[in-house]
C-alpha positions as CSV (number, residue, x, y, z in Angstrom):
1,M,-6.9,-7.9,8.5
2,A,-3.9,-4.8,5.4
3,G,-2.4,-2.3,5.2
4,P,-2.5,-3.3,4.8
5,T,-1.6,-4.2,5.5
6,A,-0.4,-3.6,6.9
7,A,-1.7,-3.2,7.9
8,S,-1.8,-3.8,9.0
9,G,-4.5,-5.5,9.8
10,Q,-4.8,-4.9,9.9
11,P,-7.1,-4.7,6.5
12,G,-7.0,-6.9,7.9
13,S,-4.9,-7.5,7.1
14,R,-7.3,-6.8,4.7
15,K,-6.2,-7.7,8.7
16,R,-7.3,-7.4,5.9
17,S,-4.8,-5.8,7.2
18,K,-2.4,-4.9,8.0
19,G,-4.5,-7.5,8.1
20,R,-2.4,-6.6,5.6
21,G,-6.2,-7.4,7.2
22,L,-7.2,-6.3,9.2
23,Q,-6.3,-6.9,9.0
24,L,-5.4,-6.1,7.0
25,E,-4.6,-4.9,9.2
26,P,-4.2,-4.3,7.7
27,E,-3.6,-4.3,9.3
28,W,-5.0,-5.1,7.7
29,G,-7.7,-4.2,17.2
30,G,-12.8,-5.1,28.6
31,R,-15.0,-7.1,30.4
32,E,-18.0,-5.7,32.1
33,P,-19.8,-7.1,35.1
34,D,-22.6,-9.6,34.5
35,A,-26.2,-8.6,34.4
36,T,-26.5,-9.1,38.1
37,G,-23.8,-6.5,38.7
38,A,-21.4,-9.1,40.3
39,S,-17.9,-9.7,39.2
40,P,-17.0,-12.6,37.0
41,Q,-15.6,-14.6,39.9
42,T,-18.7,-14.6,42.1
43,G,-21.0,-17.6,42.4
44,A,-24.1,-15.6,41.2
45,A,-22.3,-14.5,38.0
46,G,-21.2,-18.1,37.5
47,E,-24.7,-19.3,37.7
48,S,-25.8,-16.5,35.3
49,R,-23.2,-17.5,32.8
50,A,-24.1,-21.2,33.1
51,A,-27.8,-20.4,32.5
52,S,-26.8,-18.3,29.5
53,R,-24.7,-21.1,28.1
54,R,-27.6,-23.6,28.5
55,G,-29.9,-21.1,26.7
56,R,-27.3,-20.8,23.8
57,G,-26.8,-24.5,23.4
58,G,-23.5,-24.6,25.1
59,A,-21.7,-22.0,22.9
60,G,-19.7,-20.8,25.9
61,R,-18.3,-24.1,27.0
62,A,-14.8,-24.0,28.4
63,G,-13.7,-27.1,26.6
64,P,-12.7,-26.9,22.9
65,V,-15.2,-27.9,20.3
66,S,-14.1,-31.0,18.4
67,P,-13.9,-30.4,14.7
68,G,-16.8,-32.1,13.0
69,P,-17.5,-32.9,9.4
70,A,-19.5,-29.7,8.7
71,M,-16.4,-27.5,8.5
72,L,-13.3,-29.6,8.9
73,V,-13.0,-30.8,5.3
74,P,-14.1,-27.5,3.6
75,A,-11.6,-25.5,5.7
76,Y,-8.6,-27.7,4.8
77,L,-9.7,-28.0,1.2
78,A,-10.1,-24.3,0.8
79,F,-6.8,-23.6,2.4
80,A,-5.0,-26.1,0.1
81,L,-6.6,-24.7,-3.1
82,L,-6.0,-21.0,-2.1
83,L,-2.4,-21.7,-1.2
84,A,-1.8,-23.5,-4.5
85,A,-3.4,-20.6,-6.4
86,C,-1.3,-18.0,-4.6
87,L,1.9,-19.9,-5.2
88,G,1.1,-20.3,-8.9
89,L,0.4,-16.6,-9.3
90,E,3.5,-15.4,-7.3
91,L,5.9,-17.8,-9.1
92,S,4.6,-16.6,-12.5
93,G,5.0,-13.0,-11.3
94,C,8.6,-13.6,-10.1
95,R,9.6,-15.0,-13.4
96,A,8.2,-12.0,-15.3
97,K,9.7,-9.4,-12.9
98,P,13.0,-7.9,-13.9
99,M,15.9,-7.5,-11.4
100,S,16.1,-4.0,-9.9
101,R,19.2,-2.1,-9.0
102,A,18.3,-2.2,-5.4
103,C,18.4,-6.0,-5.4
104,C,22.0,-5.9,-6.5
105,N,23.3,-3.5,-3.8
106,P,24.8,-5.5,-0.9
107,S,24.7,-2.5,1.6
108,F,21.1,-1.9,0.8
109,L,20.2,-5.6,1.2
110,R,22.0,-5.7,4.6
111,F,20.1,-2.6,5.7
112,Q,16.8,-4.2,4.5
113,L,17.6,-7.4,6.5
114,D,18.2,-5.4,9.7
115,F,14.8,-3.9,9.3
116,Y,12.9,-7.0,8.2
117,Q,14.1,-9.2,11.0
118,V,12.6,-6.9,13.6
119,Y,9.5,-5.9,11.6
120,F,8.6,-9.4,10.6
121,L,8.9,-10.7,14.2
122,A,6.5,-7.9,15.3
123,L,4.1,-8.7,12.5
124,A,4.2,-12.5,13.2
125,A,3.5,-11.9,16.9
126,D,0.5,-9.7,15.9
127,W,-1.0,-12.2,13.5
128,L,-0.4,-15.2,15.8
129,Q,-3.0,-13.7,18.2
130,A,-5.8,-13.1,15.7
131,P,-7.4,-16.5,15.1
132,Y,-8.2,-17.2,18.8
133,L,-9.0,-13.8,20.3
134,Y,-12.8,-14.3,20.3
135,K,-12.5,-18.0,21.2
136,L,-10.4,-17.1,24.2
137,Y,-13.1,-14.8,25.6
138,Q,-15.7,-17.4,24.9
139,H,-13.5,-20.0,26.6
140,Y,-13.6,-17.8,29.7
141,H,-17.4,-18.0,29.6
142,F,-18.1,-14.4,28.6
143,L,-21.3,-13.7,26.8
144,E,-21.3,-12.4,23.3
145,G,-22.4,-8.9,24.5
146,Q,-19.5,-8.8,26.9
147,I,-17.1,-9.8,24.2
148,A,-18.5,-7.1,22.0
149,I,-17.6,-4.5,24.7
150,L,-14.1,-5.9,24.8
151,Y,-13.8,-5.4,21.0
152,V,-15.3,-1.9,21.3
153,C,-12.7,-1.0,23.9
154,G,-9.9,-2.2,21.6
155,L,-11.3,-0.1,18.7
156,A,-11.7,3.0,20.9
157,S,-8.1,2.7,22.2
158,T,-6.8,2.3,18.6
159,V,-8.6,5.6,17.7
160,L,-7.3,7.5,20.6
161,F,-3.7,6.3,20.5
162,G,-3.7,6.5,16.7
163,L,-4.4,10.2,16.8
164,V,-1.3,10.9,18.8
165,A,1.0,8.0,17.8
166,S,3.0,10.1,15.2
167,S,3.7,12.9,17.7
168,L,4.6,10.4,20.4
169,V,7.0,8.5,18.1
170,D,8.7,11.7,16.9
171,W,9.1,12.9,20.5
172,L,10.2,9.7,22.1
173,G,12.3,8.4,19.2
174,R,11.5,5.8,16.6
175,K,13.8,3.1,18.0
176,K,12.5,3.6,21.6
177,S,9.0,3.5,20.3
178,C,9.6,0.1,18.6
179,V,11.0,-1.2,21.9
180,L,8.0,0.2,23.7
181,F,5.8,-1.6,21.3
182,S,7.4,-4.9,22.2
183,L,6.9,-4.2,25.9
184,T,3.3,-3.1,25.7
185,Y,2.3,-5.9,23.4
186,S,3.9,-8.4,25.6
187,L,2.0,-7.1,28.6
188,C,-1.2,-7.2,26.4
189,C,-0.5,-10.9,25.8
190,M,0.1,-11.5,29.5
191,T,-3.3,-10.1,30.4
192,K,-4.9,-12.9,28.4
193,L,-3.8,-15.3,31.1
194,S,-6.3,-13.7,33.4
195,Q,-10.1,-14.2,33.5
196,D,-10.6,-10.9,35.3
197,Y,-12.7,-8.5,33.3
198,F,-10.9,-5.3,34.3
199,I,-7.5,-6.9,33.5
200,L,-8.7,-7.9,30.0
201,L,-10.0,-4.4,29.6
202,V,-6.5,-3.0,30.3
203,G,-5.1,-5.5,27.9
204,R,-7.4,-4.3,25.1
205,A,-6.2,-0.7,25.8
206,L,-2.6,-1.8,25.7
207,G,-3.4,-3.6,22.4
208,G,-4.7,-0.3,20.9
209,L,-1.5,1.5,21.9
210,S,0.6,-1.4,20.5
211,T,-1.3,-1.4,17.2
212,A,-0.8,2.4,16.8
213,L,3.0,2.0,17.4
214,L,3.3,-1.0,15.1
215,F,1.9,1.0,12.1
216,S,3.8,4.3,12.8
217,A,7.1,3.7,14.5
218,F,8.6,1.0,12.3
219,E,7.9,2.6,9.0
220,S,9.0,6.0,10.2
221,W,12.3,4.6,11.5
222,Y,13.0,2.9,8.2
223,I,12.3,5.9,6.0
224,H,14.5,8.2,8.1
225,E,17.4,5.7,8.1
226,H,17.0,5.0,4.4
227,V,17.2,8.6,3.3
228,A,19.0,10.5,6.1
229,R,21.6,8.0,7.4
230,H,22.3,5.6,4.5
231,D,21.6,8.0,1.7
232,F,19.9,5.4,-0.5
233,P,17.8,6.6,-3.4
234,P,14.2,7.5,-2.2
235,E,12.7,5.5,-5.1
236,W,14.0,2.3,-3.5
237,I,11.6,2.8,-0.5
238,P,8.5,1.4,-2.3
239,A,10.5,-1.7,-3.2
240,T,11.1,-2.4,0.6
241,F,7.5,-1.9,1.6
242,A,6.1,-3.9,-1.4
243,R,8.2,-6.8,-0.3
244,A,7.1,-6.3,3.3
245,A,3.5,-6.3,2.2
246,F,3.9,-9.6,0.4
247,W,5.7,-11.3,3.3
248,N,3.1,-9.8,5.7
249,H,0.5,-11.9,3.9
250,V,2.8,-14.9,4.0
251,L,3.3,-14.4,7.8
252,A,-0.4,-14.1,8.3
253,V,-1.0,-17.4,6.5
254,A,1.7,-19.2,8.5
255,A,0.5,-17.6,11.8
256,G,-2.9,-19.1,11.4
257,V,-1.4,-22.6,11.0
258,A,1.0,-22.0,13.9
259,A,-1.9,-20.8,16.1
260,E,-3.9,-24.0,15.3
261,V,-0.9,-26.2,16.2
262,V,0.0,-24.5,19.5
263,A,-3.7,-24.3,20.6
264,S,-4.1,-28.0,19.9
265,W,-0.8,-29.4,21.2
266,L,0.5,-27.1,23.9
267,G,-2.3,-28.1,26.3
268,L,-3.1,-24.4,27.1
269,G,-6.2,-24.1,24.9
270,P,-7.0,-20.8,23.2
271,V,-4.5,-18.8,25.3
272,A,-1.6,-20.7,23.8
273,P,-1.1,-18.4,20.7
274,F,-0.9,-15.4,23.0
275,V,1.8,-17.1,25.2
276,A,3.7,-18.1,22.0
277,A,3.7,-14.5,20.8
278,I,5.6,-13.2,23.8
279,P,9.0,-14.6,22.9
280,L,8.7,-13.2,19.3
281,L,7.9,-9.8,20.8
282,A,10.8,-10.0,23.2
283,L,13.2,-11.0,20.4
284,A,12.0,-8.1,18.2
285,G,12.6,-5.6,21.0
286,I,16.1,-7.0,21.8
287,L,17.1,-6.9,18.1
288,A,15.9,-3.3,17.7
289,L,17.7,-2.3,20.9
290,C,21.0,-3.9,19.8
291,N,21.0,-3.3,16.0
292,W,19.1,-0.2,15.3
293,G,20.2,3.4,15.6
294,E,17.9,6.1,17.1
295,N,16.4,8.8,15.1
296,Y,14.0,11.6,15.8
297,D,11.9,14.1,13.8
298,R,10.7,17.6,14.6
299,Q,7.4,17.4,16.5
300,R,4.4,18.2,14.3
301,A,1.7,20.3,15.9
302,F,-1.2,18.0,16.4
303,L,-3.9,20.7,16.0
304,R,-2.3,22.1,12.9
305,T,-2.0,18.6,11.4
306,C,-5.7,17.9,12.1
307,G,-6.8,21.3,11.0
308,G,-5.0,21.1,7.6
309,G,-6.4,17.6,7.1
310,L,-10.0,18.8,7.8
311,R,-9.6,21.7,5.3
312,C,-8.3,19.3,2.6
313,L,-11.2,16.9,3.4
314,L,-13.8,19.5,3.0
315,S,-12.3,21.4,0.0
316,D,-11.8,18.4,-2.3
317,R,-14.8,16.3,-3.2
318,R,-12.6,13.4,-4.2
319,V,-11.0,13.3,-0.8
320,L,-14.4,13.4,0.9
321,L,-15.7,10.5,-1.2
322,L,-12.6,8.5,-0.6
323,G,-13.0,9.0,3.1
324,T,-16.6,8.0,2.9
325,I,-15.8,4.8,1.1
326,Q,-13.0,3.9,3.5
327,A,-15.1,4.5,6.6
328,L,-18.0,2.4,5.3
329,F,-15.9,-0.4,3.8
330,E,-13.5,-0.9,6.7
331,S,-16.1,-0.6,9.4
332,V,-17.9,-3.6,7.8
333,V,-14.5,-5.4,7.8
334,F,-14.1,-4.7,11.5
335,I,-17.5,-6.2,12.2
336,F,-16.7,-9.2,10.0
337,I,-13.5,-9.7,12.2
338,F,-15.8,-10.0,15.2
339,L,-18.5,-12.2,13.7
340,W,-16.6,-14.9,11.8
341,T,-15.7,-16.9,14.9
342,P,-19.2,-17.2,16.4
343,V,-20.6,-18.1,13.0
344,L,-18.2,-20.9,12.2
345,D,-16.9,-22.2,15.5
346,P,-20.1,-23.9,16.6
347,H,-19.8,-26.1,13.5
348,G,-16.4,-27.4,14.4
349,A,-14.2,-25.1,12.3
350,P,-10.5,-25.3,12.9
351,L,-10.0,-21.6,13.6
352,G,-6.3,-21.4,12.8
353,I,-6.8,-23.1,9.4
354,V,-9.9,-20.9,8.7
355,F,-7.9,-17.8,9.5
356,S,-5.0,-19.0,7.2
357,S,-7.6,-19.5,4.4
358,F,-8.8,-16.0,4.9
359,M,-5.3,-14.6,4.7
360,A,-4.6,-16.8,1.6
361,A,-7.7,-15.4,-0.1
362,S,-6.5,-11.8,0.7
363,L,-3.1,-12.6,-0.7
364,L,-4.8,-14.0,-3.8
365,G,-6.7,-10.7,-4.2
366,S,-3.5,-8.7,-3.9
367,S,-1.9,-11.0,-6.6
368,L,-4.9,-10.5,-8.8
369,Y,-4.6,-6.7,-8.3
370,R,-1.0,-6.8,-9.5
371,I,-1.9,-8.9,-12.6
372,A,-5.0,-6.7,-13.4
373,T,-3.0,-3.5,-13.3
374,S,-0.1,-5.0,-15.3
375,K,0.7,-4.0,-18.9
376,R,-1.1,-7.1,-20.2
377,Y,-4.6,-6.2,-18.8
378,H,-4.0,-2.5,-17.7
379,L,-7.1,-2.2,-15.5
380,Q,-7.3,0.8,-13.3
381,P,-7.4,0.9,-9.5
382,M,-10.8,2.7,-9.7
383,H,-12.2,-0.3,-11.5
384,L,-10.8,-2.8,-9.0
385,L,-12.1,-0.7,-6.1
386,S,-15.6,-0.9,-7.6
387,L,-15.2,-4.6,-8.0
388,A,-14.1,-5.1,-4.4
389,V,-17.2,-3.2,-3.1
390,L,-19.5,-5.2,-5.3
391,I,-18.0,-8.5,-4.1
392,V,-18.5,-7.5,-0.5
393,V,-22.1,-6.5,-1.1
394,F,-22.8,-9.9,-2.7
395,S,-21.1,-11.7,0.1
396,L,-23.1,-9.9,2.8
397,F,-26.3,-10.8,1.0
398,M,-25.2,-14.4,1.1
399,L,-24.5,-14.2,4.8
400,T,-28.0,-12.8,5.6
401,F,-29.4,-16.1,4.2
402,S,-26.7,-18.5,5.4
403,T,-27.0,-17.3,9.1
404,S,-30.8,-17.5,9.3
405,P,-31.8,-19.0,12.7
406,G,-32.5,-22.8,12.3
407,Q,-31.3,-22.7,8.7
408,E,-27.6,-22.1,9.2
409,S,-25.2,-23.1,6.3
410,P,-21.7,-22.8,7.6
411,V,-20.0,-23.8,4.3
412,E,-21.9,-21.1,2.5
413,S,-20.9,-18.6,5.2
414,F,-17.3,-19.7,4.9
415,V,-17.4,-19.1,1.2
416,A,-18.9,-15.6,1.7
417,F,-16.1,-14.8,4.2
418,L,-13.5,-15.9,1.7
419,L,-15.0,-13.6,-0.9
420,I,-14.8,-10.7,1.6
421,E,-11.1,-11.4,2.2
422,L,-10.5,-11.7,-1.6
423,A,-12.2,-8.3,-2.0
424,C,-9.9,-6.9,0.8
425,G,-6.9,-8.0,-1.3
426,L,-8.3,-5.9,-4.2
427,Y,-9.5,-3.0,-2.0
428,F,-6.4,-2.1,0.0
429,P,-3.9,-1.6,-2.8
430,S,-6.5,0.2,-4.9
431,M,-7.4,2.5,-2.0
432,S,-3.7,3.1,-1.2
433,F,-3.0,4.1,-4.8
434,L,-6.0,6.5,-4.9
435,R,-5.1,8.1,-1.6
436,R,-1.5,8.8,-2.7
437,K,-2.8,10.5,-5.9
438,V,-5.7,12.5,-4.4
439,I,-4.4,13.6,-0.9
440,P,-1.4,16.0,-0.9
441,E,1.6,14.5,0.8
442,M,1.8,17.2,3.5
443,E,-1.8,16.7,4.5
444,Q,-1.9,12.9,4.5
445,A,-1.4,12.4,8.2
446,G,-4.2,14.8,9.1
447,V,-6.6,13.5,6.5
448,L,-6.0,9.9,7.5
449,N,-6.7,10.8,11.1
450,W,-10.1,12.1,10.0
451,F,-10.7,9.0,8.0
452,R,-10.2,6.8,11.0
453,V,-12.6,8.5,13.3
454,P,-15.9,7.7,11.5
455,L,-14.5,4.3,10.5
456,H,-14.0,3.2,14.1
457,L,-17.2,5.0,15.3
458,L,-19.3,3.0,12.8
459,A,-17.6,-0.2,13.8
460,C,-18.1,0.5,17.5
461,L,-21.8,1.4,16.9
462,G,-22.3,-1.9,15.0
463,L,-20.8,-3.9,17.9
464,L,-22.9,-2.0,20.4
465,V,-26.0,-2.8,18.4
466,L,-25.0,-6.4,18.3
467,H,-24.4,-6.3,22.1
468,D,-28.0,-5.3,22.7
469,S,-29.6,-7.8,20.3
470,D,-30.7,-11.4,20.6
471,R,-28.0,-14.0,19.9
472,K,-29.9,-16.0,17.4
473,T,-31.2,-13.2,15.3
474,G,-28.6,-10.6,16.1
475,T,-25.9,-12.0,13.8
476,R,-28.2,-12.2,10.8
477,N,-29.6,-8.7,11.5
478,M,-26.0,-7.3,11.7
479,F,-25.2,-8.8,8.3
480,S,-28.3,-7.2,6.9
481,I,-27.2,-3.8,8.3
482,C,-23.8,-4.3,6.9
483,S,-25.3,-5.0,3.5
484,A,-27.1,-1.7,3.6
485,V,-23.9,0.1,4.7
486,M,-22.0,-1.5,1.7
487,V,-24.8,-0.4,-0.7
488,M,-24.1,3.2,0.6
489,A,-20.4,2.5,-0.1
490,L,-21.2,1.4,-3.6
491,L,-23.1,4.7,-4.2
492,A,-20.1,6.6,-2.9
493,V,-17.9,4.6,-5.4
494,V,-20.3,5.5,-8.2
495,G,-20.1,9.2,-7.1
496,L,-16.3,9.1,-7.0
497,F,-16.1,7.4,-10.4
498,T,-18.3,10.2,-11.9
499,V,-16.0,12.8,-10.4
500,V,-12.6,11.3,-11.5
501,R,-13.7,9.7,-14.8
502,H,-11.6,12.2,-16.8
503,D,-8.8,12.5,-14.3
504,A,-5.7,11.1,-15.9
505,E,-3.7,11.5,-12.6
506,L,-5.7,8.6,-11.1
507,R,-4.6,6.1,-13.8
508,V,-1.8,3.6,-13.6
509,P,0.8,4.9,-16.1
510,P,0.6,2.9,-19.3
511,P,3.6,1.0,-20.7
512,A,6.2,3.0,-22.6
513,G,5.0,3.8,-26.1
514,E,1.3,3.5,-25.4
515,P,-0.9,6.6,-25.4
516,C,-2.6,7.6,-22.1
517,T,-6.3,7.9,-22.5
518,P,-7.8,10.4,-20.0
519,E,-11.1,8.6,-19.4
520,L,-11.5,5.9,-16.7
């Protein structure tokens, strides 16, 4: 779901990233034995799963659910409308955007292309797997609680590997780390061919390592090559990553459609997108190996980095409030990533198209952020961050009613999910701007490590609570809990707004010739 985001998953990517949502995610991420203690292959476990499926109305059937009228038309209609809106906004933005010096430099454009062709293949392979991950585990007859544990394993591995990813990349080399990413993520995809719980557990751990490498090695390689080897102006770096963020959203939208096509037509079912991602990963690794040069950086002391980040976090109230908002908001996004499939899939939703609609909504949010902060409207990122949190609070309250047992409204839930993705498109660029202004550059790595720990802990805790709850009421109760969490995030936003209201540093610079007012 961004960050990205990208990414990165992603937010999601906000995916979400990135995400960009996930992510963006950004971004913008195994199987436990059945209740009897037997392995998933034994007859007793098979009987247990069959009984559970009968009790849940067949939600765990191996065969695909045929798209029905409840969600088929709304999904395609929403996708078409969102795509048209995004195209309209982006085309209008391209006409108004002046040509930069970087766009006229042939050497820089060739260098950008060398980076993009590897990076975009890696992002496309990552997004291709997102729509059918939950569906695949369900296809293998695992219970929702078991699937929750698989997601928790992925989040935990992302936290652990994320803490040491920068040091690992600096020691191993950025190019080698990108090649390692293609290998580990290919292995992660291969594990999806197995129905063994332990192998899927290993796959989730490999996915966590791959995600950490995706959002550290590629950008580090580019920045070093841009400045140290090619000696391009440092102010051109944001142009590269701004374009990458846009195309990350486009790739996410296209990946959802591609996942729907391969899952429907290859005859492999939900595992098809994971198989299709392997050639993309292999090609990305080969291109990096053949076309990229190696670069290293001095190893940063991990304890010193974390210690400096903790001191910065505790000494500056703005940083602490930003970290609180990020942990609360993005933990809810992670839980949303887990829940959207079991909410919509029983009503015949085409999962790939639904995912593409989510990514189009996130892209629409990013376009609206660009327009809102332009010289015409000149809104501030703090305002848009507040708006994003308010939208998510409203959406979660909608979901607590639309997922009531016996009174489910899948279309209303789908609209609420689209609003959450729209909010992610506003949230991630706003948060990125505020982090750059508030956190000193030397302490950003350490502070972001501390931000991620409570974020993933909250998400894991939510999934574990869902794991122990009743299927029919657990989803609604989880959305109620998420609503309460987002109300706390809203209070933190109000606190941050009070602290930085007169801070001119946190404002987007006004157009030339206009005075800068210090009050937000």
